[in-house]
C-alpha positions in Angstrom: -10.0 -5.1 21.5 -10.0 -8.2 19.4 -7.8 -11.1 20.4 -6.8 -13.7 18.0 -4.5 -16.7 18.7 -2.3 -17.8 15.9 1.1 -19.5 15.7 4.5 -18.4 14.4 6.2 -21.6 13.7 5.3 -23.8 16.7 4.9 -20.9 19.1 1.3 -19.7 19.8 1.0 -15.9 19.6 -2.0 -13.8 20.9 -2.6 -10.8 18.7 -4.5 -7.8 19.9 -5.9 -5.0 17.7 -8.7 -2.6 17.9 -11.9 -3.8 16.5 -13.0 -1.5 13.7 -16.2 0.5 14.5 -17.6 -0.5 11.0 -16.7 -2.2 7.9 -15.4 -0.2 4.9 -16.8 -0.6 1.4 -14.4 -0.9 -1.5 -15.8 2.4 -3.0 -14.9 4.1 0.2 -11.3 2.9 0.0 -11.2 4.2 -3.7 -12.6 7.5 -2.6 -10.1 7.8 0.2 -7.2 7.0 -2.1 -8.4 9.5 -4.5 -8.7 12.3 -1.9 -5.4 11.5 -0.4 -3.3 10.6 -3.4 -5.3 11.1 -6.7 -3.4 14.1 -8.1 0.0 12.5 -7.3 -1.0 9.1 -8.6 -2.2 10.7 -11.9 1.1 12.6 -12.2 3.0 9.4 -11.5 1.1 7.6 -14.2 -0.2 4.1 -14.9 3.2 2.4 -15.5 4.6 3.6 -12.2 1.4 2.8 -10.3 1.5 -0.8 -11.7 5.2 -1.0 -10.7 4.4 0.1 -7.1 1.5 -2.4 -7.0 3.8 -5.1 -8.1 6.3 -4.1 -5.4 3.6 -4.2 -2.7 2.5 -7.6 -3.9 6.2 -8.8 -3.5 6.2 -7.5 0.0 2.9 -9.3 0.7 4.5 -12.5 -0.6 7.4 -12.1 1.8 5.1 -11.4 4.7 3.1 -14.5 3.8 6.3 -16.6 3.8 8.1 -15.1 6.8 6.1 -12.4 8.4 3.8 -12.1 11.3 0.0 -11.8 10.9 0.3 -8.1 11.7 2.9 -7.7 8.9 0.6 -9.7 6.5 -2.3 -7.4 7.4 -0.2 -4.4 6.8 0.9 -5.6 3.4 -2.6 -6.5 2.4 -3.7 -3.0 3.1 -0.8 -1.6 1.0 -1.8 -3.9 -1.9 -5.5 -2.7 -1.6 -4.4 0.9 -1.5 -2.3 0.6 -4.7 -5.0 -1.5 -6.4 -7.5 1.2 -5.6 -5.2 3.9 -7.0 -4.9 1.8 -10.3 -8.7 1.4 -10.5 -9.1 5.1 -10.0 -6.7 6.0 -12.8 -8.5 3.6 -15.0 -11.8 5.0 -14.1 -13.0 1.6 -13.0 -14.8 0.4 -9.9 -13.4 -2.2 -7.6 -17.0 -3.0 -6.5 -17.9 -3.8 -10.1 -14.7 -5.8 -10.6 -15.5 -8.0 -7.5 -19.2 -8.0 -8.3 -18.7 -10.6 -11.1 -17.5 -13.1 -8.5 -21.0 -12.8 -7.0 -23.0 -13.1 -10.2 -20.7 -15.2 -12.3 -17.7 -16.8 -10.5 -15.0 -18.1 -12.8 
């Protein structure tokens, strides 16, 4: 169990969460989203997927402004899931998208 001390306002808060047994690669996230939701995502279509992604980004913004670190973490996961779905539908790799920041940062 990992403990992290943060603050909500002026109040210190200790967060406990299980430590993941390993890191997860972006390609694994895309593969998981494809296995779990790929057919439904394609049926929903690109426009609806972008709308869901935007909604999740809005929820993340709310969590950043007023939420706890656990809520922020939850919303970051939702954004990553919908971004993975979008990349899958476009036939693109998030690893490649992020790779340009390693080789040629803007």
